[in-house]
N, C-alpha and C positions, 0 to 999 in steps of 0.2 A: 315451087319456091317456098310457099308457106309451110308445106309439109317438111321440107328440109330444115327450115328454121325450128319447127316444133320438135323434131325427133332426132336432132343431133345429140350425140351422147356427150355428157360432161360429168366430171367427178361429182358424186352425190354428197360430199362432206357437208356443204351448207345445209342441206335438208336434214341430215342426221343431227347436226348440232342444234338446228332450230327445233327439232323434236324434243331434245332435252329441255331447252328453254321454255318451249310452249307447254310441255307437260308440267314443269315446275310452276309456271305462272297460273295455269288453270287450277292446279292444286291450291296455290296460295289464294286465288280469287274465291274458290269454293269454301275452303277452311276458314279464310279470313272473314267471309260473310257471316259465319257462325260466331267466330270469336269476337268480332266487333259489335255484335248485336244487330247487324243489318237484317238478318233473317227474322229475328224476333220482331223488329220494328215494322218490317214490310210484309211479312208472310205468316206470322203467328198471331200477333196482337190484333190486326184488323179483322173485323167480322165480314167485311166486304172489300174486294180488291178491284181496282180499275184495270181490268184486263184490256188487251187490244180488242177492239169491237169484233164480235163474232166468236170470241173464245171465252165467253162468260162461264162456261161449264167448269173451267178450272177452279172457280170459286167454290163449287160444290164438292169437287173431288180432292183437291190438294191443299187448300188453304187451312193452316193450322199447325200444331206441333210436329206433325209428320214431315214438315219441311226441313227440320233439323236433320233427319235421316236422309232426306233427299239430297241436301247439300253435302252431307258427309260422304254419301256414295259417289257424288261427283268428284269430291277430292280424291277418293280412292282411284277413280278412273284417270285422274290427272297423273298420279304416281305411275299407274300402269302405262300411260302414254310415254312418260319420261323415260322409263327403263325399257320400253318396247316389249312389254309382256302382254300377249294377246292384243296387239296394237289395234287391229281393225275393230275388234269387238269393243274395246275400251273407247275408241274414238267415236264409233257410231253411237254407243250408249250415251257418252257425254254430250254429243251433238243433239240428240233427241232431248235429253234432260235440260240442257242449257237453253235450247229453243223454247221449251215449255216455260222455263223461268222468265225468259224474255217476254213472252206473250202474256204472262199472267199478272203483270203489274206494270204501271207506268208512273207511279208516284215518285219513285227514285229512278230517273232515267239518265243514262250515260251513253255516249256514242260507242264506247268500247264494248258495251253489251252487244250491240248490233254487229260490230266488227268481229266479235267472238263467234257469233252465229255463223257468219260467212266463212271465217277461217276454219272453224271446227268441221263444217261439212266439206270444205275443200280439202282439208287434211285427211279426211276419210278416203279420198281418191289417190293420195300420194303415197309412194312406197317408202315411207320414212322409217320403217323398221328393218330395212335390209342390211344394216350394219350396226355394230355396237348395240345390240338389243338382245333381250332374253329370247325373243322369238327365233333369232338366228342361233343362239347358243343351244337352245333346246330342240332345234331341228324343225320348227314349224314352217320356216321359210328358208330359202337358200340365200346365202349372202350375195350381195351385189355391191359393186364399187362405183358404178356409174348410174346416171339417171338421164331422162330426156330433158332437153333444155326448156320445154314448156313448164316443167315442174317448178323451175326457178322463176321464169319470166311471168308466169301467171300471178305469182305472189307479189313480185315487184310491181306489176301493173295494178293490182288491187290497192296497194299502198299509195301508188301514184294518184289513183283516182281519189282516194280519201284526202290526201294532202292538197291536191289542186282544188278540189271543191271546197275544202276548208279555207283556202286562200280567197277564192272567189266570193264566198259567203261573207267574208269580212269587209268587202268593199261596199259599205253602206254608210250613210251620213254619220250615225252615232259612233261608229268605229273610227272613221276618219277624223272625227273631232275628239277622239279618245274618251268619249263619254262613258262607255262601258268599263274600260280599263280604269278610269279614274274612280268609279264607284267600287270596282273590285279591289283596288289596292289601297285607297285612302283609309287610314286608321286600322289597317289590317294588323300591323305590328306596333308595339309600344316601345321597343328598344330604340333609344334616341337616334343613332346613326342610320339604322334600317328605316325607321319611320321617316326620317328626313328625305331619304331616297324615294321611298314608296309614295310619299305625299307630293313629290315634286312634279310639276307640270311637264317638264322636259322628259321625265321618266315615263309618264303615261303615253306621250306621243312616241317615244322610242319603242316601247313594248307594242303599241298598236301597229306601227308601220313595219317593224322587224318581224312581227307575227305574220303579216301578209307576205312579206318577202321570203321568210323561212318556208312556209307551207308551199309557196309557188316554186321555189328553186331547189329545195333540198334533194328531191329525187334526181333531177338532172345533175346536180353537183356531186352526188354520190356515184352516179354512173360514169362521170368523166374522171379519168385517172388523175389528172392534174389538180383537181379540186377535192378529191375524195377525202383526204385526211382532214382538210379544213372543215368539210361537211360533217365528218364524224365527230370532231371536237364540238362543232356547233350543235349537233344532235344531242350529245351528252349534256351540254350546258342547258339547252332548251328543255329537254324532257326532265332532267333532274330538278331544274328550277320549277317547272310546272308541278311536279310531284310534291315538292316541298311546300309550295305556296297554296296549291289548290286541292291537294289530297284527292287525286282522281284515280285511285286504285292502280291496277296493273297496266293501264294504257301506256304510260311513258316507257315502261320497261319492255312491253310487247313491241313498241315501236323501235326500241334499241335492239331487240332481238333480231329484227328484220335486217340489220346491218350486215349479217353474214351473207346475204344474197347479193350484196353490191361489190364484194371482193372476188377476185378469181378463185374458182373452186379449189385449185391446187394450193393457194395461200391459206385457205381455211383448213384444208387437210394438214398442211405443214404445222400450223399453229395448234389446232385442237386435236388432231388425230395423227400424230407423227408416225405411229407404228402402222398405219393403214397403208396397204400396197397401192401404188399408183398404176392403174391399168387403163390408161386413157388412150383410146385408139382413134378418136375423132371421126368415128364412123356415124352414118345415119342409119338407124335401125327402126324400120317401120313396124309397129305392132299390127295385130290382126284388124283392129277397128280404127285405124289411123284417121280415116275421114270423119268418123263420128266424134273422135276426140277433138279434132280441130273445130268442128261445128260446136261442140259442147263448150269448149273453152271460150271461143269467140262470143257465143250466146251469153255465157255467164258474165263476161266483161261488159258486153253491150247493155245488159240489164242494169248493171251497176253504174254505167255511164248515164243511162236514161232516167233511172229512178230519182236521182236528186234534182232533175229538171222539172218534175211534175208540178211544183208550185207555180210555175210560169203559166200553166194552163188553168189555174184557179184564180178567179177575179177577186183577189184579196191581197192584203199585205201579210206575208208569211211571218214577219216579225211580230205582228199584232195578233193574228188569228191562229198561228201555229199550223195552218193547213199546208201540208207538204214539208213540215219541219223535220220529222223523224226520218231515219234511214237516208239522210241527205248530207251527212258530214257537216252539219251546221253546229260546230262545237264551240261552246262557251262564247256566245256572241252577244247576249243581251241579258239583262236582269228584269224580272217582272214581279210585281206583287199586287195584291188586290184583296177584295172582300166580296162576299156573295151572300144573298139570302134567297130562300125559296118560298113561294106562296103556293099552297095547295088548296084547291077549291073543289068542294063537292059538286060534281057536274049535275046532280039531280036537284039539290035544294039551294045551292049557292053558298052554303056555309063554308067558312074558311077553317082549315085545319092547321094548327101550329106545327112547325117542323123545326127541331133543334138538330143542327149538324152533329153536335157532340154525341147524340144518341146513335149515330150510324157510323161515324168516321173518326179516325185518329187525328190528333193535332197536326201531324205532318200532312195527312190527306187534305185536311181543311185548308192548310196553307197553300197547297198545290192546286186545289180545285178551281179557284176563281180565274186563273190565267190560262186554263186549258179547255177549249170548247168541247172537245170530245168527252172529257171527264164531266163537264157541266151537263151535257146531254145524257151521258151514261147514268149519272146519279138521278136525273129526272126519271129515266126509265126504271131505275131500281126502286124509286119511291112509288112509281105507278104499279109495279108488280106487287109491292108490299100492300098497297091499299086494295088491289084486286083480290088478294088473298082474304081480305075482309069483306069482299063483295061490294066494294065501293068504286064507282067510276069517278075519276078525278081529272082536273085540269092542273097543270103544274107550270109555274112561271118562275124564271130565274132573273134576279136583278144583281148583276155583277158590275163592279167598277175596278179598273185596272190602271196601273201606272207603269210605263215602259221606260227603263233606264233612268229612273229618278224623276220622271215627269209627274205632275199632279194626277190623281186618280180621275178617270173619266169613264163614262158609261161604256160597257163592253158588250152587254146583251140588251135586246129589246124586251122589256118586262111585260109587254102586252101579247107576246106570242106563246101559245101553249106548247111547251116542249114535249109533253106527253103524247101529243098528236103529230109531232114532227118526225119525218123519216131521217135517216142518216145517209149521206152520200159522200163517199170518199173523194170524189173528183169534182165537186161543185162547191162554190162558196155558200155559206149558210146565211139565209136571209135574216136570221135572228141575231146576227153579230153586227156590231157597228163597224164603220170604216175608220181607217187611220192613215194619215200621210205625214211623212217627215217634213219638218219646217223648211229644210233645204234639200236640194237634190245632190247626188254625188258630184256632179259637175260644178255646182255652186260651191260646195265645200272645197274641192280641189283648187278651184280658181281663187278662192279666198286665201287658202293656205300658201299657194305658190306665188301669187302675184300681188296680194294686198300688202300694205306696209305692216299691218297687224300680224299677217301670217308670217312675214319675214322676221 
């Protein structure tokens, strides 16, 4: 039964059209990173980059002006993907390079960077160049008019996972009380009528609760024929609004590109590829390694279902400590700010060595550092290595204070613990971080909003 569902043949027009859009978007992402100064700010100017832990060697190999050429080459691969020229080679090369850029810095983090990692590698496996491509025109591959149904449904499932987890993550006290949205929208625009709306309390609650409902219901609404066009209109409004207000790169447009997978394949063919022959025979064609493909697809999706749950196994508040935050579709949920100082002590004679963050980090890195424990620890290790190069054994202490969603700053780290001697564990709470609890539970907030006179 499962094999039948996986390998039923359907028209491949949605995948072909998505390849055009995907190639264009990764070109714009790569070229835009150069044009807007993002590459300069995050990968050229810094002398030290906060890589994902374990990938520090990227600092030595890639950080610097060569990243301009790196991103320019990725933009070329984007064009190659779009037109279907040596598609597999271009897709694999882009996937490798994009994964490297994702792993080599965390100062500017966006969930769509991670989504692009997943999508890029998955697209390497899909026959997206079998029609309307230079590979077909130049005879490198034979044209095909159909694809297996798993090619479509695996991408739909991936987006469903991202949306649903995005909805679940919003169900926390500050979101339900519109605290984050209030901070995000208030005083964002000065134009009178726009400012009146963006500063209105009712608008903050409207955005908060419709955000939860949109993420939770959009995929089912797109799948159901009766609500599909309503969901399409809602998607355009939601994503264009987010793009205009929050400037979050290609993510809104990538999400809109996925709409092609929610319409019947023949409808996409009729609209986008009207000259393409319809050769749909509704047969089930099993490839040679059908069983392995089923296992691989299921494994890929199960990993993506399990990974966002990992913060539940860490005894800490993910909104406070960030432990389990990344790669979990926790998109635009909270605002944090803080400040930090490091104390470096000579382990042999007890002398204190002054450390100025500006000597090591950019202004953007300094702003991001205090609120991210992994970066706090990484910088301590970086300082440790620097002093070891001078044959100095040191103890390093961090004193950070953080405010979550507009709260007053409070202690974030224990300044009595030597971070130079602390190991890093991805799956356990850090003993040198403080605890945080919301003033109200989700249940208390909902009860207040639904049943109290004030909530009404």
